[in-house]
C-alpha positions, 0 to 999 in steps of 0.5 A, spaced: 500 500 500 503 506 497 500 513 498 499 516 491 495 523 492 495 528 498 491 534 498 488 539 503 481 543 503 481 549 508 474 550 512 472 555 517 467 553 522 464 559 527 463 559 534 457 560 538 459 566 541 466 570 540 471 567 546 476 572 549 483 570 551 489 574 553 491 575 546 485 576 542 478 573 541 476 566 537 470 567 533 471 560 529 476 556 527 480 555 520 482 548 519 485 544 514 482 537 512 487 533 509 486 527 505 491 522 502 489 516 497 493 510 496 494 505 490 489 500 494 483 506 493 483 507 501 482 514 503 485 517 510 483 523 513 487 528 517 486 535 520 491 541 522 491 548 522 488 551 516 490 557 511 495 559 506 501 557 509 499 550 511 496 549 504 503 551 501 507 547 506 503 541 505 504 542 497 512 542 499 511 536 503 507 532 498 514 530 494 516 527 500 510 523 502 508 520 495 510 513 495 510 512 502 507 506 506 502 510 510 503 505 516 511 507 516 510 513 520 517 513 522 519 514 515 514 519 514 517 523 520 524 522 518 523 525 511 519 531 514 524 532 519 528 537 514 522 542 516 523 542 524 523 548 527 522 549 535 516 554 536 509 554 537 508 557 530 511 552 527 508 550 520 512 544 519 510 541 526 503 541 524 504 539 517 507 533 520 501 532 525 496 532 520 499 528 514 501 522 520 494 523 522 491 521 515 496 516 514 494 512 520 487 513 519 488 510 512 493 504 515 487 503 520 482 502 515 486 497 511 488 493 517 481 493 520 484 496 526 483 503 530 488 508 531 489 507 538 491 499 536 496 502 532 499 506 538 499 500 542 492 499 545 487 503 549 487 503 556 481 506 557 474 506 554 472 514 555 476 520 555 474 525 560 474 532 558 474 539 562 469 544 562 472 550 558 470 556 561 471 562 556 469 570 558 465 571 551 462 577 547 455 576 545 453 573 539 451 577 533 444 575 534 445 577 542 442 571 544 448 567 546 455 569 550 456 575 554 459 572 560 463 578 563 463 577 570 464 572 576 457 571 577 456 570 569 461 565 569 459 561 574 452 561 571 455 558 565 459 553 569 452 550 571 450 550 564 455 546 561 456 541 567 448 540 567 448 539 560 454 535 559 456 532 565 463 535 566 467 534 573 473 538 571 473 546 570 478 550 567 477 558 567 480 561 561 483 567 564 488 573 562 482 577 560 479 581 566 484 584 571 487 578 576 483 580 582 476 580 578 478 573 575 480 571 582 473 572 584 471 568 579 475 562 581 473 563 588 466 563 586 467 557 582 470 553 588 464 555 592 459 552 587 463 546 585 467 544 591 469 537 589 471 539 582 478 539 579 479 546 578 484 550 573 486 557 571 489 559 565 491 566 564 495 565 558 501 568 560 498 575 561 501 576 568 508 579 570 512 574 575 510 579 580 502 578 579 503 570 578 506 570 585 501 575 588 495 571 586 498 564 587 500 566 594 493 569 595 490 562 592 494 559 598 492 564 603 484 563 602 485 556 601 483 555 594 486 549 591 487 548 584 489 542 580 494 547 576 495 554 574 497 554 567 501 559 564 501 564 569 507 568 566 511 568 560 517 563 558 521 558 562 525 563 566 518 567 568 515 560 570 521 558 574 520 564 578 513 563 580 514 556 581 519 557 586 515 562 590 509 559 590 507 551 592 502 550 586 503 546 580 504 549 574 502 547 567 504 549 560 502 549 553 506 556 551 513 555 555 515 548 553 512 546 547 518 543 543 524 538 544 529 544 544 525 547 551 524 540 554 531 540 557 532 547 560 525 546 562 526 540 566 533 543 569 529 549 571 523 546 574 519 551 570 513 546 570 509 540 573 505 539 568 506 539 560 500 539 556 501 535 550 498 537 543 497 532 537 499 538 532 504 542 536 508 536 537 508 534 530 503 528 531 502 521 535 509 518 535 512 525 537 507 526 543 509 519 545 516 521 545 514 527 549 510 523 554 516 518 555 520 523 557 515 526 562 514 519 565 522 519 566 522 525 570 516 525 573 512 530 570 505 530 569 501 530 562 495 533 560 492 535 553 491 542 550 486 544 545 485 549 540 479 549 536 479 542 533 474 539 529 471 532 529 477 529 526 482 532 530 478 531 536 478 523 534 485 523 534 486 527 541 481 521 544 485 516 541 492 518 543 489 520 550 486 513 550 493 509 549 497 513 554 497 511 561 500 517 564 495 522 561 490 522 567 488 529 567 481 531 563 483 533 556 481 540 554 476 541 548 473 547 545 467 542 542 462 545 546 463 552 543 463 550 536 456 551 532 457 545 527 462 539 525 465 536 518 464 529 521 457 525 519 456 523 527 459 529 531 461 527 538 457 527 544 459 528 551 457 523 556 458 524 563 463 529 561 467 524 557 468 522 550 467 515 548 473 512 544 471 510 537 472 503 536 471 503 528 477 502 523 482 508 523 480 514 527 473 511 527 469 517 524 467 519 517 467 526 514 461 529 511 464 532 505 457 536 504 459 540 510 466 540 508 464 544 501 459 548 506 465 551 510 470 551 505 465 556 502 465 560 508 473 560 508 473 563 501 468 568 503 471 570 510 478 568 510 482 565 515 480 566 522 485 570 526 485 569 533 490 574 535 486 581 535 480 584 538 476 589 534 472 590 540 478 593 544 480 599 539 488 600 539 489 594 543 495 589 540 497 582 543 503 584 548 505 580 554 505 581 559 498 585 560 497 585 567 
């Protein structure tokens, strides 16, 4: 079985309401839907970030992919390794991830085995997901969103917990002042005393603010599962970690192999959030997790507005990773639609692991065509801006 064609289709799918974060807003998601075809007629599907840069990178990678056996992802990673660079905006890593995803989907379909089986087998049937809580602007029709206070966020948390059965809660911060967001955390702990609770300011705070807020959490007896990226870079995180006995997590300061060794030496973080895309695919994430296991660093999973194909990939990776014990992040409940024929449904705050061959999901190509049209009409979603804040630019730290 050999790959004879590789193509990508960009799509844009809106959010129910604009999600606010420290460096802009998320009005939707632009994704690249990847499709490989083998000489046996098997079609493998993958997903990654979308837009002109990704399309160009996939075209650049195409000659290195054609002719490969989709099961031999080690050769794929070796061939595409010439594109390696070491930062989160790295197009090459996300290209490798999307292509590898499509390869293992095709291989699984050909063998009649789910992807988790190709990754070593699943150790759980359900993958728990955290309730991702964003401050939101109102939707265009004014009926959804508008959470801009502690009380509104607690109401949103109750809504999501009642609807989807979430057990863990994660507040996306870096939007209001630290003291205002502290009140949100305080009320969330009061209303959900037994829920694992996380707070993610997305590196918006100075080191001094991170220390001050961390000490206040301890003084007021508000326990967090972890505080995620309170400040910027490995040095800043290390300073906060030395001063405050709260576990720190990251998907910003430690997101590549170049950063693993210094991050470990500096004890900058206690939990690394894996990412199917940032780290370059399934195999690269398995390597990351092995290093974290060796140095007793916890492992979670980051989300950045995945559609159903990437959500399936995240579930397969989490299901086959014994040490990935934290509830994973997901934006799934904030999106208006999906491009798979049977969208995922939360069951008691968790996703059921697909058991079908490959990723276990089928693409609705009519939906792909619909949202490809929206991409051509509106272009790529830019999360690094906020037209509701005139004169504002994404700069860190902001507090």
